[in-house]
C-alpha positions as CSV (number, residue, x, y, z in Angstrom):
1,M,83.8,131.3,126.3
2,V,87.0,129.7,127.5
3,R,89.7,130.8,125.0
4,D,92.0,128.2,125.2
5,P,91.0,124.7,127.1
6,K,93.9,122.3,128.0
7,I,93.2,119.7,125.1
8,E,95.8,117.0,124.0
9,L,96.4,116.3,120.3
10,V,97.2,112.4,120.5
11,P,97.3,109.8,117.6
12,V,94.3,107.9,116.4
13,G,94.9,104.4,117.0
14,A,93.0,101.0,118.2
15,E,91.9,102.4,121.6
16,N,90.4,105.7,120.7
17,W,89.3,105.5,116.9
18,R,85.9,104.7,117.7
19,D,85.5,107.7,120.1
20,C,86.5,109.8,117.0
21,A,84.0,108.0,114.9
22,G,81.2,108.6,117.3
23,L,82.0,112.4,117.0
24,S,78.9,114.5,115.7
25,V,78.4,118.0,115.0
26,H,75.2,120.1,115.2
27,G,72.9,119.8,112.2
28,E,73.4,123.0,110.5
29,Q,76.9,122.6,110.4
30,E,76.9,119.1,108.6
31,R,77.0,120.3,105.4
32,F,80.6,121.9,105.8
33,V,82.2,118.5,107.4
34,S,82.1,114.8,106.3
35,A,81.8,112.2,109.0
36,V,84.8,111.5,111.0
37,S,84.7,108.0,110.1
38,Y,85.2,109.2,106.2
39,Y,88.0,111.2,107.2
40,L,89.6,108.0,109.1
41,C,89.1,106.0,105.8
42,L,91.3,109.2,104.1
43,C,94.1,108.7,106.4
44,N,94.1,105.2,106.7
45,Y,93.6,104.1,102.7
46,G,95.5,107.6,101.4
47,D,99.1,108.8,101.8
48,T,98.6,112.4,102.6
49,W,96.6,112.5,105.9
50,H,97.5,111.6,109.5
51,P,94.6,111.5,112.0
52,L,94.7,113.2,115.4
53,A,92.1,113.0,118.3
54,A,91.8,116.1,120.8
55,V,91.4,114.8,124.0
56,K,90.1,117.0,127.1
57,D,90.2,115.4,130.6
58,G,90.6,112.0,129.3
59,V,87.7,112.4,126.9
60,V,87.7,112.8,122.9
61,V,86.3,115.9,122.0
62,G,87.5,116.5,118.8
63,F,89.5,115.3,115.7
64,V,91.9,117.0,113.1
65,M,93.9,115.3,110.0
66,W,97.1,116.8,109.0
67,G,99.4,116.3,105.7
68,I,102.1,117.8,104.1
69,D,102.0,118.9,100.5
70,D,104.5,119.0,97.1
71,D,105.5,122.3,98.0
72,R,106.3,121.5,102.0
73,S,103.2,123.5,103.1
74,A,101.5,121.9,106.1
75,W,97.8,121.2,105.9
76,I,95.1,121.1,108.5
77,G,92.1,119.5,107.4
78,G,89.0,117.6,108.5
79,L,88.5,119.5,111.9
80,V,85.4,118.4,113.8
81,V,84.9,119.4,117.5
82,D,81.7,117.7,119.0
83,G,78.6,119.4,119.4
84,R,78.3,118.7,122.9
85,H,81.9,120.4,123.5
86,Q,81.7,123.4,121.1
87,R,81.8,127.0,121.9
88,Q,84.2,126.2,124.6
89,G,87.5,127.1,122.7
90,I,88.3,123.9,121.7
91,G,88.6,124.3,118.1
92,H,90.7,127.4,118.6
93,A,93.0,125.5,120.9
94,I,93.3,122.4,118.0
95,V,94.3,124.5,115.1
96,R,96.8,126.7,117.4
97,Q,98.3,123.7,118.6
98,L,98.5,121.9,115.6
99,R,99.4,125.2,113.5
100,E,102.6,125.6,115.8
101,R,103.6,121.6,116.0
102,L,103.8,122.0,112.0
103,I,105.4,124.9,111.4
104,A,108.3,123.9,113.7
105,E,109.1,121.3,111.3
106,P,112.2,122.5,109.4
107,G,111.4,123.4,105.4
108,T,107.7,124.2,106.4
109,P,106.8,127.5,104.7
110,N,103.5,128.0,105.8
111,V,100.1,126.1,107.4
112,A,97.3,126.0,104.8
113,L,93.6,124.8,105.3
114,S,90.4,125.3,103.4
115,Y,86.9,126.1,104.0
116,E,83.5,127.0,102.3
117,A,83.0,130.4,101.9
118,D,79.6,130.5,103.6
119,N,81.1,128.8,106.5
120,T,81.0,131.7,108.7
121,A,82.0,130.2,112.0
122,A,85.5,128.7,110.3
123,R,86.1,131.8,108.6
124,H,85.8,133.7,111.6
125,L,88.1,131.0,113.8
126,Y,90.9,131.0,111.2
127,R,91.1,134.6,111.1
128,T,91.3,135.0,114.8
129,L,94.4,132.4,114.6
130,G,96.1,134.6,111.9
131,F,95.1,133.0,109.0
132,H,94.6,135.1,105.6
133,E,92.8,133.9,102.4
134,T,95.3,133.7,99.6
135,G,92.7,133.7,96.4
136,E,93.4,129.9,95.8
137,T,90.5,127.5,96.1
138,E,90.5,123.7,96.6
139,G,87.6,122.6,94.8
140,T,85.1,124.7,96.1
141,E,86.9,125.9,99.2
142,L,88.9,128.9,99.9
143,V,92.3,128.6,101.0
144,A,93.7,130.4,103.9
145,R,97.5,130.4,105.0
146,W,99.5,131.3,108.0
147,S,103.0,131.8,108.0
148,P,105.1,133.0,111.4
149,S,105.8,136.7,111.6
150,P,109.7,137.1,111.0
151,A,111.7,137.7,114.2
């Protein structure tokens, strides 16, 4: 597996939202994520989430959204890597790049995300990126947080 492919995170807009909405995961993963069209509605009609497309070689291969909580924690949500592009390190690259972008904002204490306890692929991915489960829950999902190491 390629550890960190070259991807670019770009805002979702008129030129790429259809490509994002067309992303789909493998059947066994469908219970862990919503359709990207649902995530786009959360971003468009709510006031928390901001959508990003993951682009590799000019092709939209993934989607992710981010938001800032009341305590200034940055959250990553709605991560989807298209089934045709999985197992290439794209999810790893998306989370790493977005985590670094979010923690660079002044006053951001940590980066958080959540996942179902039995989503072993997500749990493994986030652990390899240094996220630690906190004992908190978000609905039925476990919360994990990442903070930069002190210099």
